[in-house]
N, C-alpha and C positions, 0 to 999 in steps of 0.2 A: 417457667415451664410451659410450654406451649399446650395451651387447651384442646382436649379433644373434642371432636362433633360429638356433641351429647347424646346424640341416638345412633351413632355409628355402630353397626354391627348389630342393632337391636332388631331390626325389620329383616325378614328373609325375600329375597327377591322373587319374582312371580315364577322365574326360569328355574328356581331350585337352587341356581349356583351359590357358592359361598363367596360372597364380596368381602373384599378387604374393608378395614374401618374406614379408610381413607376416601374410598369409593362408595361408601352406602350413603343414600339421601337423606337428609335430615327432616325432622317433621317441618310441614306437614305431610302426613301420609294420606294419598287420595285411595278413597276406597277403604270401607272395615274389612272387606274379606283378603284385601292386599295384605293385611297385618295381621290375621288370624294366628294366634298361637297354638301349636297342634299339642301341647303337653305342659302340665306344671314344670317340668323340669326344664322345658325350653323357656318358659315364662321366667323360671330363677335365674336362668342365665342372663337374660335381657336385663334383670333387675341388677344383679351383679355388675353388669359391663356400666353403669352407671359410676361405680367406685374404682373401676380396673385402672391401674395406672396414675391414681390421684394420690396426693400427699395427705396423711391423716394427721390429724391435730387433735389436742385436749383441751375442751372447751368446759368452763363452769356451766351446769345445767341449768342453773338459775337465769343464763344470760339465755335460754334457749325456749322459744315460745312452741305452741301447737300449730299443725297446718291451718291453714285458710278453709279447709273442707274436712268434715270428720268422715270417717270412714268405718268406725265400729260403733255399736250400739253400747255395749258392755264389755266389760274384759273378764276373761276365764280367769278366776282368782287362784285356782289349782296351777294354772299353767305358768302366771304371771310368777307364784312363788318358786315354780321350779326354776325359771329364768334367773331369780335373783338369787338363789342357792349356787346356781352355775355360775354366775357372774362373782358370786363372793367367794369361790372357791379358786376359780381360775383366771378371773378377768373377764373382759368384754372380748370377744373372740373378732367379731366383725362391727365395724364401724356403722354409725348412721350416716344419713345423707341430711344436708342442711342447706339453705341459702341464707346468705344475707337478707335480713327482714326488710321488706320492702318499706315499710312506713316507720321503722325507728333504728335511727344509727345506733350502731355496737351491739345489736341483737341478733339473732338469727332464728329463721323458720324450719320447724321439721318438715322434711319430704316425707321420710319414712325412718321408723325407729324409735315412735313414741315410747313403747316399754322399756326400751334400754336407756331412755333418758328418767322414766320414772323411777327405775332401780337406779340410777347414778345419784338422783335426788335422795334417795331412801339410804342408800350406804354412805353418802357423803363423800362420793368422788366424782373425779372428772369424767366427762363422756369422751369416747374417740368418736370422730368425726371426719366426714369429707364434706369440705366447703365448696358449694360451685354456685355460679352467678346463672340462675335459670329464670326462664319466664314461667308466668303462670301454666300455660299449657303443658310446657314440660312438666312441672311440677305435678299435675295431676296425673299426667301419664304415668309418671314415674312411680307415684304414691300407689295408684291404684294396680299397677303391675307389681310390683313389691309386695303388695298386702294380699293380693289375689293367690301368689306363689306361696307364701308362707304364713299366713294368718290365717289361711282357712276360713274366711268369711262366710257365712250362712248366706242363702239366697236373700233374705231380706235384708241383710247388712249391704250387700252389693246393689239393690233394688234403691234402698234409700241414698247410698252415693250416687247411683245414677241419676236419682232424681235432683239431687242437690246440684250435681254439675250442671244439669239442664236449667235449672232455676238460676245458676250462675251464667247462663246463655253459651255454655259450650256445645258445639255442635255433635251429633251422632258419631261422627267419625272418631272425635277425640274420646268420647264416652266408650265406645266400642274397643280403642286401643288402650284405654286404661285399664279396662275390666277384661281384656283379651276374650271378647264377645262378639257375636255376629249381630247385625241390625236386628233382627227378631228378636233376638234374646234380649236386648238392650229396650225394645219397645215394650216386651213382656214386663220388664223390671219397672220401668217409668210407670207404666199403667197400673201396675199393683200399688205402687208407693203411691199414686195420686188417688186411686180408687178409695183406699183406705186411711182415715185420718191420720196424720203423723202422731197424734196424741194416741190413738189406739195401736198403732205399731209400738210406740215408746212403751206402754204398759204391760203387750205381750214380751218384747224383749228379742233377742237375735235369734231364738229357737233354732240352734244349730242342727237338729234332725229332722227338720220341715225342709222340702224342696218347693221347686218352682210352681208346680200344679196344684198343690194343696193351698199354697199362698193364693193362687188364680182364683181358686174355689173360694175361699174367704173372702178375696175381694169383690167378687160377684154378689155375695150376701151381705156384706157389712152395711154397704150403701142402701139396700132395701129395708133393713130391720134394726135401725139406730137403736130402737127402744130397748131391744133385745140386747144389744151389744153395751148399751149403758148400764144395763142391769146386772150384767156380768161381770164387766169391770169393777163396778162398786161392790159386788159382793165380798163378804168379810174373809173369806178364805183365799180369794181370787192372788192377793199380792203375797200370799206365803207359797205357792206354788212355783215349781222351776218352770222356766220359760218354754219347754216344748209342753208342759203339762197346761200352762195358760192357754197355748195356742189351741191345744186340744178341746180344752174345756168351753172356748168360745166357739168353734166350730161345730162342735156336737150341738151347742144351743140353738145355733143359726142354722143347723139342717138336720133338724130333729128326727125326719123321715130318711136319713141317710140315702137321700137319692142323689146321683151325680149332677152336679150343677155344671151348664153349659151358656155361656155368652149367647145371647139372642141377637141375631142378626136385624137391626131396624129395617124396614120397609125402604127400597131405594128412592129416594126422591128425584123426580125429573127435573132437568133444568129446561128453561124455554128461552127463546129468542124471537123477538118481532120485528120488522123495520117500522120506520115512523108510517109508511102508507099502509101498513097491516096487511099487504097483497100475500104475505106468506108466514107461516108460523112453524116453527122448528122447534121441537122437544126432543132433548136428551136424556136419555136415561142409562145410569150404569148399575151392573148387578156382578160383584165379582170382576172377572177380567173381560166381561161382554159388556158392550156399549151398543143400546139401540139408538138409530135417529130415525125420528119421525117428521115428515114434512107434509104440511096441509094448508088449506085456504086457497085461493084463487090462482096464484102461481106455483102452487104445492106441485102440481104434477111435472110442470116442467122445469121447475128448478132440480126437482128430486132427480130428473134424468139427466139434465147437465151434470149435476154431481157425479152420477153414475159413469157419465161419457168421460170426465176429467179425474178420474181417481187416480191414475198415473201422476198426472201434475200436482195435484192435491197432496199425495204421498211424498212426492221429491220436495215440495216446497216446506212440510212438516220435518223432513230429515234434514233440511239446511237450516232451519229454526232452531232444531236441537243441538245441532254443532255449534250455532252460535251462541246459543244460552250456556253451554258447558264450557266454552273455549276450545275444543278440540281442532 
């Protein structure tokens, strides 16, 4: 059977036209905004497209290994039991997606469907699966999209997944595609998962009711008050609390005054340039979107005038350099 384009039909064109699966471009997807998913339903359709038209086989779950990158911190046992009972009663409705294991002949690696494999092991049944030859990039995109659509990952689970992908040296376009998030959202995720030690996040858990801004608030406090963090985490009752309660307990201890916490921007640092003869001194200071250039010393006035008179040519040279670097 001819193998379909792995990402055919998964990305909506900028024009909004519905392209056929044969004409839709495969990965790489240029520009995170180009591949933004507008709804969870749309994301679910994209995840389903990985399975459409493919042959479903039955695999021994003992021959199936987990993904090379984790996206869940802990499993909701109640939801898992509901899934187990549903599969026990009526069987496995939808197949999982696996790939031939890149490092072990005769074995498979899960792209998505970890809980269904766990159920199959527990029930002593084969697991229904689609097997596809895909690379690591397509793997993480498919895994992230399917779980974002169906697993209701919490903010911190997405943040940890984003951080793991960045640690594996995937670029922000790949991470954005996998999490159906824009560059700014991914940046916040990675920042939070970087500021708060993984060991602290692990002890808090998935905290499914806690959103982005409150995790950002915790991240801005945790690095400054490590002694308080350690004291709260080692408390005798902390481990007995539910995950959301553990988050609230730690945040309350770190922000006893209850005041909003904001990230304080550091004072912008000036960059300087001086030629060997030191006839001119140029300093460049950035502050947000504004850039201030100051020219001093013996040739400062004349050099500054020359820059002013040649702004058109300088800007044209800048535009040409931009096109060269981006390949446009």
